[in-house]
Structures are given as C-alpha cells and as structure tokens.
ZAMIPA-796141 format. One record per residue: residue number from 1; residue in one letter; y, x, z of N, C-alpha, C, O, CB in turn. Coordinates in Angstrom, 3 decimals. Each point is the difference from the previous one (the first is absolute). Glycine has a CB too. Layout:
(NUM; "a"; (Y; X; Z); (Y; X; Z); (Y; X; Z); (Y; X; Z); (Y; X; Z))
...
END
This chain:
(1; "x"; (26.989; -21.081; 7.069); (-0.651; -0.781; 0.963); (-1.381; -0.197; -0.384); (-0.295; -0.318; -1.152); (2.338; -0.744; 1.737))
(2; "x"; (-2.954; 1.247; 0.378); (-1.460; -0.079; -0.304); (-0.532; -1.321; 0.115); (0.461; -0.756; 0.855); (-0.711; 2.939; -0.106))
(3; "x"; (-0.699; -2.557; -1.539); (-0.623; -1.315; 0.062); (-1.331; 0.143; 0.680); (-0.859; 0.773; -0.424); (2.029; -1.541; -1.659))
(4; "x"; (-1.338; -0.031; 3.204); (-1.244; 0.113; 0.723); (-0.931; -0.952; -0.469); (0.396; -1.114; -0.344); (0.701; 1.914; 2.228))
(5; "x"; (-2.307; -0.485; -1.936); (-1.034; -0.777; -0.454); (-0.507; -0.884; 1.186); (0.252; 0.371; 1.146); (-0.829; 1.397; -2.927))
(6; "x"; (-0.069; -2.825; 1.579); (-0.368; -0.966; 1.086); (-1.290; 0.739; 0.683); (-0.832; 0.570; -0.707); (1.759; -2.928; -0.612))
(7; "x"; (-1.022; 2.314; 2.577); (-1.076; 0.728; 0.619); (-1.310; -0.529; -0.410); (-0.142; -1.166; -0.367); (1.565; 1.666; 2.238))
(8; "x"; (-2.488; 0.455; -1.801); (-1.325; -0.297; -0.401); (-0.477; -1.054; 1.164); (0.567; -0.070; 1.090); (-1.033; 2.534; -2.379))
(9; "x"; (-0.611; -3.242; 0.920); (-0.486; -1.032; 0.971); (-0.661; 0.783; 1.244); (0.092; -0.527; 1.109); (-0.541; -1.287; -3.094))
(10; "x"; (-0.104; 2.845; 1.872); (-0.550; 0.757; 1.120); (1.227; 0.619; 0.891); (-0.055; -0.058; 1.228); (-2.160; 0.621; -2.704))
(11; "x"; (3.178; -0.045; 0.886); (1.143; 0.546; 0.746); (0.707; -1.133; 0.719); (0.304; 0.068; 1.191); (-0.022; 1.815; -2.854))
(12; "x"; (-0.038; -2.916; 0.896); (0.734; -1.126; 0.586); (-0.783; -0.621; 1.238); (0.632; -0.350; 0.997); (0.392; -0.130; -3.351))
(13; "x"; (-2.274; 0.359; 2.289); (-0.857; -0.507; 1.107); (-0.001; 0.971; 1.151); (0.033; -0.439; 1.149); (-1.484; -0.771; -2.779))
(14; "x"; (1.413; 2.578; 1.377); (-0.063; 0.862; 1.057); (1.500; -0.034; 0.620); (0.108; 0.036; 1.225); (-2.123; 1.454; -2.332))
(15; "x"; (3.032; -1.551; 0.395); (1.488; -0.012; 0.582); (0.141; -1.250; 0.887); (0.559; 0.041; 1.095); (0.488; 1.157; -3.213))
(16; "x"; (-1.581; -2.302; 1.591); (0.074; -1.230; 0.733); (-0.829; 0.084; 1.382); (0.481; -0.486; 1.024); (-0.188; -0.756; -3.328))
(17; "x"; (-1.452; 1.823; 2.303); (-0.837; 0.222; 1.212); (0.721; 0.853; 0.870); (0.051; -0.274; 1.199); (-2.126; 0.019; -2.359))
(18; "x"; (2.753; 1.463; 0.603); (0.673; 0.996; 0.939); (1.176; -0.760; 0.577); (0.205; 0.043; 1.213); (-0.883; 2.110; -2.550))
(19; "x"; (1.408; -2.801; 0.580); (1.246; -0.731; 0.514); (-0.446; -1.097; 1.070); (0.699; -0.184; 0.997); (0.568; 0.548; -3.341))
(20; "x"; (-2.434; -1.088; 2.130); (-0.333; -1.034; 0.938); (-0.499; 0.666; 1.257); (0.278; -0.531; 1.075); (-0.820; -1.111; -2.908))
(21; "x"; (-0.185; 2.779; 1.804); (-0.392; 0.690; 1.174); (1.247; 0.553; 0.768); (0.089; -0.172; 1.216); (-2.302; 0.740; -2.360))
(22; "x"; (3.059; 0.018; 0.519); (1.157; 0.589; 0.548); (0.925; -1.169; 0.707); (0.565; 0.174; 1.080); (-0.717; 1.780; -2.963))
(23; "x"; (0.223; -3.192; 1.100); (0.839; -1.081; 0.656); (-0.695; -0.445; 1.256); (0.650; -0.140; 1.036); (0.276; -0.668; -3.254))
(24; "x"; (-2.319; 0.563; 2.168); (-0.760; -0.403; 1.259); (0.198; 0.954; 1.156); (0.174; -0.401; 1.151); (-1.882; -0.641; -2.592))
(25; "x"; (1.677; 2.321; 1.097); (0.088; 1.091; 0.970); (1.418; -0.071; 0.670); (0.122; 0.076; 1.223); (-1.790; 1.420; -2.609))
(26; "x"; (2.685; -1.639; 0.576); (1.334; 0.033; 0.547); (0.221; -1.353; 0.698); (0.761; 0.000; 0.968); (0.100; 1.631; -2.788))
(27; "x"; (-1.384; -2.671; 1.478); (0.162; -1.303; 0.756); (-0.569; 0.032; 1.289); (0.568; -0.571; 0.931); (-0.591; -0.591; -2.917))
(28; "x"; (-1.210; 1.866; 2.166); (-0.736; 0.203; 1.190); (0.772; 0.849; 0.865); (0.018; -0.228; 1.210); (-2.112; -0.057; -2.323))
(29; "x"; (2.814; 1.362; 0.547); (0.764; 0.836; 0.796); (1.314; -0.616; 0.606); (0.429; 0.317; 1.109); (-1.440; 1.447; -2.503))
(30; "x"; (1.564; -2.610; 0.615); (1.161; -0.725; 0.391); (-0.371; -0.815; 1.199); (0.694; 0.032; 1.016); (0.217; -0.084; -3.349))
(31; "x"; (-1.997; -0.679; 2.235); (-0.590; -0.885; 0.988); (-0.195; 0.760; 1.315); (0.394; -0.461; 1.071); (-1.546; -0.872; -2.897))
(32; "x"; (0.500; 2.574; 1.703); (-0.221; 0.866; 1.121); (1.280; 0.413; 0.621); (0.017; 0.046; 1.230); (-2.072; 0.727; -2.251))
(33; "x"; (3.212; -0.443; 0.317); (1.182; 0.403; 0.574); (0.656; -1.036; 0.623); (0.655; 0.248; 1.012); (-0.502; 1.367; -2.513))
(34; "x"; (-0.223; -2.824; 1.032); (0.643; -1.040; 0.676); (-0.630; -0.297; 1.376); (0.704; -0.202; 0.989); (-0.086; -0.695; -3.218))
(35; "x"; (-1.922; 0.879; 2.262); (-0.786; -0.144; 1.335); (0.171; 1.049; 0.973); (-0.077; -0.260; 1.200); (-1.531; -0.859; -2.406))
(36; "x"; (1.863; 2.434; 0.730); (-0.007; 1.162; 0.886); (1.334; 0.675; 0.106); (0.142; 1.127; -0.473); (-2.477; -0.818; -0.094))
(37; "x"; (3.322; -0.935; 1.163); (1.335; 0.490; 0.199); (0.214; 0.679; 1.176); (1.063; 0.605; 0.138); (-0.377; -2.261; -1.369))
(38; "x"; (-1.584; 1.660; 2.179); (0.170; 0.697; 1.376); (-0.037; 1.522; -0.233); (-0.795; 0.491; -0.801); (-0.365; -2.447; 2.108))
(39; "x"; (1.963; 2.635; -0.651); (0.135; 1.526; -0.166); (-1.239; 0.738; 0.528); (-0.610; -0.415; 0.985); (3.137; 0.224; -0.733))
(40; "x"; (-2.861; 1.220; -0.882); (-1.056; 0.922; 0.361); (0.490; 1.456; 0.030); (0.880; 0.412; -0.755); (-2.524; -2.009; -0.245))
(41; "x"; (1.083; 2.274; 1.827); (0.394; 1.361; 0.184); (-1.065; 0.961; -0.709); (-1.216; -0.099; 0.165); (2.416; -0.559; 2.097))
(42; "x"; (-0.626; 1.511; -2.997); (-0.796; 0.980; -0.730); (0.486; 1.424; 0.401); (1.147; 0.429; -0.129); (-1.511; -2.088; -1.843))
(43; "x"; (-0.798; 2.366; 2.523); (0.339; 1.523; 0.514); (-0.454; 0.893; -0.989); (-1.180; 0.021; -0.350); (0.926; -0.472; 2.744))
(44; "x"; (1.171; 1.234; -2.894); (-0.383; 0.994; -1.132); (-0.388; 1.194; 0.633); (-1.032; 0.558; -0.374); (2.566; -1.435; -1.285))
(45; "x"; (-0.770; 1.401; 2.673); (-0.318; 1.228; 0.644); (0.290; -0.354; 1.580); (0.380; -1.133; 0.295); (0.256; 2.778; -2.506))
(46; "x"; (-0.816; -0.709; 3.142); (0.126; -0.254; 1.415); (1.387; -0.616; 0.285); (0.090; -1.046; 0.642); (-1.690; 2.974; -0.116))
(47; "x"; (2.586; -1.335; -0.963); (1.391; -0.617; 0.322); (0.615; -0.766; -1.101); (1.153; -0.422; 0.099); (-0.771; 2.260; 1.381))
(48; "x"; (-1.153; -2.044; -2.587); (0.686; -0.663; -1.159); (-0.788; -1.300; -0.093); (-1.212; -0.024; -0.210); (1.972; 2.220; -1.130))
(49; "x"; (0.038; -3.332; 1.517); (-0.611; -1.334; -0.198); (1.104; -0.890; -0.443); (1.174; 0.309; 0.206); (-2.980; 0.020; 1.539))
(50; "x"; (1.471; -1.394; -2.329); (0.997; -1.098; -0.343); (-0.601; -1.368; 0.049); (-1.224; -0.099; -0.088); (2.411; 1.675; -1.362))
(51; "x"; (-0.464; -2.604; 1.577); (-0.223; -1.395; -0.034); (0.391; -0.562; -1.084); (1.052; 0.327; -0.549); (-0.909; -0.403; 2.592))
(52; "x"; (-1.023; -0.944; -2.549); (0.381; -0.790; -1.207); (-0.870; -1.004; -0.033); (-1.062; 0.087; 0.617); (1.927; 1.630; -1.876))
(53; "x"; (-0.524; -2.861; 0.501); (-0.872; -1.067; -0.156); (-1.381; 0.362; -0.645); (-0.042; 0.828; -0.910); (2.108; -2.194; 0.773))
(54; "x"; (-3.090; 0.807; 0.559); (-1.470; 0.326; -0.610); (0.070; -0.009; -1.450); (-0.526; 0.949; -0.581); (-0.696; -2.017; 2.462))
(55; "x"; (1.789; 0.148; -2.570); (0.203; -0.154; -1.435); (0.555; 1.120; -0.520); (-0.550; 0.572; -0.941); (0.795; -2.787; 1.109))
(56; "x"; (0.943; 2.683; 0.391); (0.630; 1.195; -0.731); (-0.823; 1.296; 0.154); (-0.026; 0.867; -0.873); (2.310; -1.890; 1.269))
(57; "x"; (-2.954; 1.098; 0.773); (-0.846; 1.154; 0.158); (-1.138; -0.045; -0.997); (-0.447; 1.041; -0.481); (1.053; -0.913; 2.895))
(58; "x"; (-1.085; -1.337; -2.734); (-1.074; -0.131; -1.083); (0.607; 0.402; -1.166); (-0.657; 0.762; -0.708); (-0.546; -2.568; 1.684))
(59; "x"; (2.345; 1.465; -1.363); (0.655; 0.224; -1.280); (0.139; 1.516; -0.209); (-0.299; 0.517; -1.077); (1.560; -2.749; 1.232))
(60; "x"; (-0.804; 2.936; 0.891); (0.121; 1.501; 0.040); (-1.316; 0.660; -0.222); (-0.089; 0.950; -0.777); (1.976; -1.129; 2.340))
(61; "x"; (-2.941; -0.300; -0.895); (-1.368; 0.516; -0.070); (-0.488; -0.209; -1.417); (-0.579; 0.943; -0.538); (0.120; -1.437; 2.994))
(62; "x"; (0.625; -0.621; -3.111); (-0.426; -0.248; -1.263); (0.660; 0.806; -1.047); (-0.624; 0.506; -0.933); (0.110; -2.633; 1.724))
(63; "x"; (1.819; 2.238; -0.614); (0.832; 0.811; -0.921); (-0.437; 1.492; 0.052); (-0.079; 0.675; -1.026); (2.050; -2.304; 1.353))
(64; "x"; (-2.250; 2.111; 0.904); (-0.545; 1.409; -0.053); (-1.354; 0.091; -0.711); (-0.221; 0.946; -0.755); (1.417; -0.470; 2.901))
(65; "x"; (-2.019; -1.337; -1.949); (-1.296; -0.012; -0.507); (0.091; -0.165; -1.444); (-0.757; 0.679; -0.693); (-0.159; -1.549; 2.755))
(66; "x"; (1.729; 0.070; -2.614); (0.217; -0.098; -1.481); (0.510; 1.214; -0.533); (-0.457; 0.429; -1.060); (0.873; -2.728; 1.223))
(67; "x"; (0.497; 2.912; 0.464); (0.668; 1.253; -0.411); (-1.021; 1.046; -0.030); (-0.092; 0.723; -0.993); (2.274; -1.366; 1.959))
(68; "x"; (-2.937; 0.780; 0.013); (-1.019; 1.008; -0.014); (-1.081; -0.197; -1.210); (-0.408; 0.918; -0.712); (0.781; -0.752; 3.319))
(69; "x"; (-0.762; -1.555; -2.705); (-0.970; -0.242; -1.154); (0.645; 0.429; -1.270); (-0.632; 0.723; -0.771); (-0.445; -2.674; 1.920))
(70; "x"; (2.349; 1.541; -1.441); (0.553; 0.379; -1.215); (0.115; 1.482; -0.228); (-0.162; 0.469; -1.126); (1.298; -2.545; 1.240))
(71; "x"; (-0.862; 2.817; 0.925); (-0.022; 1.508; -0.020); (-1.395; 0.461; -0.428); (-0.146; 0.786; -0.936); (1.913; -0.630; 2.805))
(72; "x"; (-2.730; -0.630; -1.209); (-1.326; 0.384; -0.165); (-0.431; -0.272; -1.560); (-0.632; 0.822; -0.663); (0.168; -1.347; 3.280))
(73; "x"; (0.858; -0.634; -3.060); (-0.293; -0.421; -1.426); (0.736; 0.962; -0.990); (-0.576; 0.435; -0.998); (0.319; -2.936; 1.731))
(74; "x"; (1.555; 2.819; -0.421); (0.562; 0.951; -0.874); (-0.503; 1.408; -0.033); (-0.015; 0.685; -1.022); (1.808; -2.047; 1.315))
(75; "x"; (-2.215; 1.766; 0.920); (-0.706; 1.279; 0.090); (-1.386; 0.009; -0.848); (-0.293; 0.928; -0.754); (1.395; -0.637; 3.139))
(76; "x"; (-1.864; -1.354; -2.187); (-1.203; -0.062; -0.724); (0.224; -0.056; -1.464); (-0.755; 0.602; -0.764); (-0.244; -1.673; 2.657))
(77; "x"; (2.005; 0.373; -2.316); (0.344; -0.065; -1.543); (0.413; 1.353; -0.551); (-0.372; 0.412; -1.098); (1.167; -2.794; 1.357))
(78; "x"; (0.028; 3.071; 0.603); (0.417; 1.287; -0.452); (-1.216; 1.040; -0.003); (-0.068; 0.875; -0.864); (2.449; -1.425; 1.777))
(79; "x"; (-3.331; 0.411; 0.088); (-1.088; 0.866; -0.096); (-0.851; -0.356; -1.140); (-0.591; 0.911; -0.579); (0.691; -0.545; 2.936))
(80; "x"; (-0.238; -1.577; -2.750); (-0.954; -0.356; -1.033); (0.654; 0.461; -1.316); (-0.688; 0.454; -0.914); (-0.312; -2.493; 2.233))
(81; "x"; (2.347; 1.917; -1.403); (0.699; 0.456; -1.273); (-0.158; 1.545; -0.158); (-0.165; 0.462; -1.129); (1.910; -2.401; 1.322))
(82; "x"; (-1.699; 2.759; 0.909); (-0.095; 1.434; -0.026); (-1.434; 0.400; -0.398); (-0.202; 0.953; -0.752); (2.031; -0.754; 2.528))
(83; "x"; (-2.738; -0.885; -1.300); (-1.473; 0.423; -0.229); (-0.500; -0.539; -1.424); (-0.767; 0.681; -0.681); (0.277; -0.766; 3.332))
(84; "x"; (0.931; -1.102; -3.051); (-0.466; -0.508; -1.256); (0.922; 0.314; -1.189); (-0.445; -0.127; -1.140); (-0.659; -1.643; 2.445))
(85; "x"; (2.342; 2.165; -1.099); (0.867; 0.261; -1.119); (-0.664; 1.109; -0.967); (-0.196; -0.290; -1.180); (2.288; -0.350; 2.694))
(86; "x"; (-2.410; 1.814; -1.051); (-0.544; 0.981; -1.072); (-1.247; -0.566; -0.620); (-0.179; 0.239; -1.194); (1.084; 1.774; 2.432))
(87; "x"; (-1.739; -2.690; -0.624); (-1.190; -0.539; -0.604); (0.255; -0.995; -1.130); (-0.592; 0.001; -1.080); (-0.470; 0.352; 3.248))
(88; "x"; (2.051; -1.232; -1.768); (0.432; -0.927; -1.063); (0.615; 0.636; -1.210); (-0.203; -0.428; -1.136); (0.549; -1.155; 2.889))
(89; "x"; (0.398; 2.600; -1.483); (0.518; 0.682; -1.245); (-0.968; 0.582; -0.833); (0.102; -0.019; -1.227); (1.774; 0.464; 2.363))
(90; "x"; (-2.864; 0.100; -0.497); (-1.076; 0.803; -0.754); (-0.818; -1.151; -0.810); (-0.381; 0.220; -1.150); (0.145; 1.861; 3.074))
(91; "x"; (0.009; -3.208; -1.328); (-0.654; -1.015; -0.580); (0.704; -0.532; -1.206); (-0.603; -0.190; -1.056); (-0.319; -0.265; 3.203))
(92; "x"; (2.311; 0.192; -1.978); (0.706; -0.341; -1.095); (0.153; 1.011; -1.253); (0.074; -0.378; -1.169); (0.987; -0.956; 2.924))
(93; "x"; (-1.027; 2.602; -1.352); (-0.128; 1.024; -1.082); (-1.337; 0.021; -0.689); (-0.128; 0.324; -1.181); (1.716; 1.017; 2.425))
(94; "x"; (-2.560; -1.694; -0.470); (-1.419; -0.061; -0.647); (-0.094; -1.122; -0.999); (-0.515; 0.140; -1.109); (-0.534; 0.763; 3.205))
(95; "x"; (1.598; -2.074; -1.628); (-0.063; -1.122; -0.787); (0.831; 0.096; -1.344); (-0.442; -0.466; -1.050); (0.048; -0.748; 3.213))
(96; "x"; (1.631; 1.849; -2.071); (0.688; 0.409; -1.181); (-0.807; 0.860; -0.815); (0.006; -0.159; -1.221); (2.026; -0.051; 2.343))
(97; "x"; (-2.742; 1.124; -0.571); (-0.606; 0.930; -0.912); (-1.178; -0.631; -0.602); (-0.323; 0.357; -1.133); (1.132; 1.556; 2.403))
(98; "x"; (-1.561; -2.898; -0.592); (-0.994; -0.850; -0.641); (0.527; -0.784; -1.064); (-0.655; -0.075; -1.040); (-0.488; -0.015; 3.030))
(99; "x"; (2.258; -0.519; -1.880); (0.504; -0.839; -0.993); (0.463; 0.778; -1.267); (-0.032; -0.479; -1.134); (0.674; -1.093; 2.977))
(100; "x"; (-0.219; 2.793; -1.538); (0.443; 0.759; -1.159); (-1.183; 0.603; -0.794); (0.132; 0.345; -1.175); (1.999; 0.162; 2.420))
(101; "x"; (-3.353; -0.387; -0.526); (-1.226; 0.404; -0.674); (-0.540; -1.170; -0.787); (-0.527; 0.175; -1.099); (0.017; 1.506; 2.892))
(102; "x"; (0.638; -2.890; -1.233); (-0.450; -1.233; -0.751); (0.869; -0.231; -1.288); (-0.501; -0.410; -1.047); (-0.269; -0.652; 3.288))
(103; "x"; (2.001; 1.330; -2.107); (0.902; -0.120; -1.160); (-0.391; 1.062; -1.152); (0.054; -0.263; -1.202); (1.859; -0.570; 2.850))
(104; "x"; (-2.316; 2.078; -1.104); (-0.524; 1.057; -0.805); (-1.238; -0.415; -0.839); (-0.149; 0.292; -1.187); (1.047; 1.273; 2.913))
(105; "x"; (-1.769; -2.283; -0.969); (-1.274; -0.465; -0.631); (0.464; -0.898; -1.163); (-0.363; 0.224; -1.155); (-1.091; -0.139; 3.381))
(106; "x"; (2.254; -1.092; -1.897); (0.249; -0.939; -0.956); (0.669; 0.632; -1.229); (-0.276; -0.424; -1.123); (0.412; -1.275; 2.932))
(107; "x"; (0.690; 2.651; -1.635); (0.656; 0.714; -1.087); (-1.000; 0.809; -0.855); (0.070; 0.054; -1.228); (2.000; 0.064; 2.652))
(108; "x"; (-3.016; 0.516; -0.669); (-1.101; 0.808; -0.705); (-0.920; -0.954; -0.718); (-0.501; 0.341; -1.071); (0.564; 1.504; 2.822))
(109; "x"; (-0.300; -2.978; -1.236); (-0.888; -0.983; -0.742); (0.761; -0.516; -1.377); (-0.597; -0.133; -1.069); (-0.514; -0.673; 3.471))
(110; "x"; (2.415; 0.556; -2.227); (0.775; -0.355; -1.151); (0.128; 1.114; -1.035); (0.061; -0.283; -1.197); (1.143; -1.253; 2.667))
(111; "x"; (-1.164; 2.751; -1.052); (0.131; 1.172; -0.901); (-1.391; 0.107; -0.697); (-0.089; 0.273; -1.197); (1.887; 1.012; 2.719))
(112; "x"; (-2.867; -1.508; -0.735); (-1.329; 0.273; -0.486); (-0.208; -1.108; -1.082); (-0.649; 0.326; -0.994); (-0.271; 0.757; 3.275))
(113; "x"; (1.395; -2.344; -2.193); (-0.208; -1.056; -0.824); (0.730; 0.185; -1.176); (-0.475; -0.389; -1.066); (0.043; -0.988; 2.835))
(114; "x"; (1.634; 1.974; -1.710); (0.965; 0.298; -1.184); (-0.711; 1.157; -0.828); (-0.088; -0.046; -1.227); (2.385; -0.612; 2.604))
(115; "x"; (-2.772; 1.647; -0.640); (-0.636; 1.101; -0.674); (-1.409; -0.483; -0.813); (-0.410; 0.532; -1.031); (1.509; 1.090; 2.982))
(116; "x"; (-1.699; -2.680; -1.293); (-1.237; -0.427; -0.720); (0.400; -0.727; -1.214); (-0.752; 0.005; -0.974); (-0.568; -0.171; 3.059))
(117; "x"; (2.429; -0.451; -2.107); (0.442; -0.754; -1.152); (0.429; 1.036; -1.039); (-0.142; -0.374; -1.164); (0.885; -1.670; 2.566))
(118; "x"; (-0.286; 3.173; -1.233); (0.398; 0.869; -0.945); (-1.172; 0.886; -0.648); (0.114; 0.660; -1.033); (2.079; -0.735; 2.293))
(119; "x"; (-3.286; -0.028; -0.498); (-1.187; 0.858; -0.516); (-0.424; -0.689; -1.247); (0.165; -1.210; -0.158); (-1.016; 2.023; 2.475))
(120; "x"; (0.257; 0.033; -3.280); (-0.594; -0.670; -1.254); (-1.317; -0.634; 0.349); (-0.737; 0.422; 0.892); (1.829; 1.257; -2.438))
(121; "x"; (-1.337; -2.710; 0.793); (-1.261; -0.733; 0.214); (-1.167; 0.959; -0.238); (-0.009; 0.665; -1.035); (1.072; -2.878; 0.320))
(122; "x"; (-1.952; 2.313; 1.524); (-1.081; 0.955; -0.150); (-1.286; -0.845; -0.205); (-0.018; -1.219; 0.170); (1.198; 3.047; 1.308))
(123; "x"; (-2.278; -1.073; -1.865); (-1.320; -0.688; -0.260); (-0.361; -0.559; 1.299); (0.444; 0.510; 1.029); (-1.241; 1.014; -2.892))
(124; "x"; (0.007; -2.557; 1.889); (-0.532; -0.739; 1.179); (-0.397; 0.883; 1.025); (0.587; -0.150; 1.071); (-1.325; -1.586; -2.425))
(125; "x"; (-0.211; 2.717; 1.277); (-0.391; 0.729; 1.116); (1.070; 0.797; 0.631); (0.033; 0.185; 1.216); (-2.154; -0.160; -2.191))
(126; "x"; (3.049; 0.476; 0.100); (1.218; 0.793; 0.700); (0.841; -0.977; 0.776); (0.479; 0.304; 1.093); (-0.325; 1.442; -2.974))
(127; "x"; (0.027; -2.936; 1.309); (0.925; -0.977; 0.824); (-0.676; -0.294; 1.286); (0.677; -0.140; 1.019); (0.299; -0.981; -3.075))
(128; "x"; (-2.242; 1.022; 2.076); (-0.735; -0.410; 1.214); (0.289; 1.192; 1.035); (0.352; -0.216; 1.160); (-2.305; -1.205; -2.507))
(129; "x"; (1.787; 2.564; 0.863); (0.134; 1.232; 0.729); (1.416; 0.118; 0.636); (0.164; 0.319; 1.178); (-1.862; 0.750; -2.751))
(130; "x"; (2.744; -1.359; 0.676); (1.284; -0.005; 0.499); (0.248; -1.128; 1.027); (0.747; 0.240; 0.948); (-0.074; 0.799; -3.089))
(131; "x"; (-1.217; -2.184; 2.023); (0.288; -1.038; 1.066); (-0.719; 0.410; 1.212); (0.541; -0.211; 1.085); (-0.257; -1.661; -2.713))
(132; "x"; (-1.486; 2.454; 1.576); (-0.551; 0.645; 1.206); (0.801; 0.890; 0.721); (0.144; -0.084; 1.220); (-2.046; -0.127; -2.232))
(133; "x"; (2.516; 1.199; 0.195); (0.763; 1.008; 0.692); (1.335; -0.607; 0.538); (0.431; 0.426; 1.071); (-1.492; 1.381; -2.561))
(134; "x"; (1.689; -2.707; 0.859); (1.138; -0.619; 0.442); (-0.349; -0.859; 1.385); (0.761; -0.038; 0.967); (0.145; 0.002; -3.546))
(135; "x"; (-2.032; -0.564; 2.513); (-0.413; -0.709; 1.267); (-0.235; 0.957; 1.146); (0.312; -0.292; 1.155); (-1.364; -1.484; -2.528))
(136; "x"; (0.453; 3.014; 1.006); (-0.246; 0.928; 1.097); (1.313; 0.460; 0.436); (0.163; 0.090; 1.216); (-2.385; 0.629; -2.041))
(137; "x"; (3.271; -0.384; -0.016); (1.243; 0.540; 0.415); (0.733; -1.083; 0.830); (0.676; 0.336; 0.973); (-0.575; 1.216; -3.033))
(138; "x"; (-0.215; -2.735; 1.721); (0.623; -1.128; 0.790); (-0.692; 0.026; 1.418); (0.689; -0.089; 1.016); (-0.212; -1.425; -3.197))
(139; "x"; (-1.740; 1.627; 2.231); (-0.759; -0.084; 1.263); (0.314; 1.328; 0.809); (0.026; -0.024; 1.231); (-1.960; -1.480; -2.332))
(140; "x"; (2.154; 2.565; 0.440); (0.483; 1.193; 0.791); (1.268; -0.167; 0.661); (0.154; 0.375; 1.162); (-1.297; 0.957; -2.660))
(141; "x"; (2.120; -1.909; 0.784); (1.451; -0.108; 0.470); (-0.094; -0.929; 1.240); (0.492; 0.315; 1.083); (0.653; -0.019; -3.518))
(142; "x"; (-1.826; -1.495; 2.206); (-0.186; -0.905; 1.151); (-0.601; 0.565; 1.146); (0.404; -0.265; 1.132); (-0.566; -1.399; -2.621))
(143; "x"; (-0.916; 2.538; 1.225); (-0.722; 0.587; 1.040); (0.967; 0.947; 0.878); (-0.060; 0.008; 1.229); (-2.112; -0.178; -2.721))
(144; "x"; (3.062; 0.962; 0.754); (1.017; 0.770; 0.735); (0.859; -0.892; 0.792); (0.188; 0.308; 1.177); (-0.198; 1.402; -2.893))
(145; "x"; (0.515; -2.687; 1.278); (0.819; -0.882; 0.767); (-0.665; -0.549; 1.192); (0.635; -0.081; 1.052); (0.486; -0.440; -3.058))
(146; "x"; (-2.365; 0.130; 1.930); (-0.748; -0.602; 1.194); (-0.199; 1.066; 0.953); (0.054; -0.262; 1.202); (-1.248; -1.446; -2.527))
(147; "x"; (0.939; 3.050; 0.864); (-0.213; 0.985; 0.974); (1.326; 0.385; 0.632); (0.002; 0.479; 1.134); (-2.022; 0.317; -2.363))
(148; "x"; (3.083; -0.968; 0.592); (1.389; 0.302; 0.517); (0.302; -0.982; 0.976); (0.472; 0.392; 1.067); (0.319; 0.595; -3.124))
(149; "x"; (-1.009; -2.363; 1.850); (0.213; -1.093; 0.944); (-0.790; 0.262; 1.210); (0.497; -0.104; 1.121); (-0.074; -1.505; -2.921))
(150; "x"; (-1.697; 1.961; 1.587); (-0.998; 0.213; 1.105); (0.555; 1.158; 0.866); (-0.085; -0.098; 1.224); (-1.976; -0.704; -2.673))
(151; "x"; (2.571; 1.791; 0.933); (0.434; 1.167; 0.642); (1.154; -0.356; 0.922); (0.035; 0.438; 1.150); (-0.807; 0.970; -3.081))
(152; "x"; (1.764; -2.240; 1.410); (1.155; -0.336; 0.754); (-0.301; -1.035; 1.091); (0.529; 0.066; 1.109); (0.831; 0.471; -3.116))
(153; "x"; (-2.240; -1.510; 1.650); (-0.305; -1.023; 0.963); (-0.871; 0.717; 1.300); (0.144; -0.359; 1.168); (-0.151; -1.585; -3.271))
(154; "x"; (-0.833; 2.923; 1.698); (-0.656; 0.756; 1.114); (0.938; 0.819; 0.800); (-0.229; 0.181; 1.196); (-1.766; -0.099; -2.523))
(155; "x"; (3.097; 0.455; 0.716); (0.809; 0.836; 0.747); (1.140; -0.768; 0.769); (0.913; 0.601; 0.567); (-1.499; 1.191; -2.244))
(156; "x"; (0.481; -3.005; 1.658); (1.076; -0.731; 0.808); (-0.137; -0.102; 1.367); (0.856; -0.584; 0.665); (-0.568; -0.597; -2.434))
END
C-alpha cells in the first residue's frame, strides 16, 4: 500500500481552483437545462433529424467537443513524444558521459596526489618545477573536459 504525501501548496491551490471552476460551470449548466426543457430539432443531413430537449442537445455537443479536444491532446502528446524522444535519449547519454569524465578527473587528481606523496623530496627549485608541471597537467585535464562539454552542448 503506497503512502501518499500531502499535496504541495501550489498543487492544492490549483486543484481547488479547477474544482471551483468545474463546479460553477456544472451548476450553470444545470440551471440552463432546467430553464430550457422545450424540444428542439437538429437536422444532421437532409433526411436525418431528431428532436430532443435543448439541454440534451447541448450535452451531446459538449461531449463531442470534449472528445475531440481529448483526441487532439493525445495526438499532440504522441507527436511530441516521437519528435523529442531521440533527442532526450541523446542528451541523457551525453550527460552520463560528462559525469563519467568528471569522475575520471577526480580519480586522476587523487592518483596525482598519491604519486606526489610517493616522490622523494627534491631540492627547492625542482619541487617548484614539479608543482608547476602538476598544475599544468591538472589544467590540461580540466581544459579537455571543458572542451568536451562545449562540444556536446553545441551539438544538442
């Protein structure tokens, strides 16, 4: 059995507004139906016609309109899914690749630091040169990642 969380304030307010609007609309529709009970004739084709109270005809027309709107919404959603699906998949793959590269950078930095600790202590000028080389290597790795990110964001 799933435990449902309480609705967020924005969601609760929107649901309340939607319910209120639907309630007022239905109430107005009931008042309209009570006031318009006289029969009306609807001619569909030359020889095809039927008589029904005006409120019933309005319900039928609104039902057909709502059904067509629902079909259009489903069609639009399917079309959007078919056009954006491959692009979203490609973006997800690129994001996974970027995350993997960032993890590689962290691993390389850790390896570099452990290797620095294993190196024998050198005279001061050589230690400064090593630090400069290490900084240059770290900058080169970060530069490759930035170029890779730029390449993927440009190709989206």
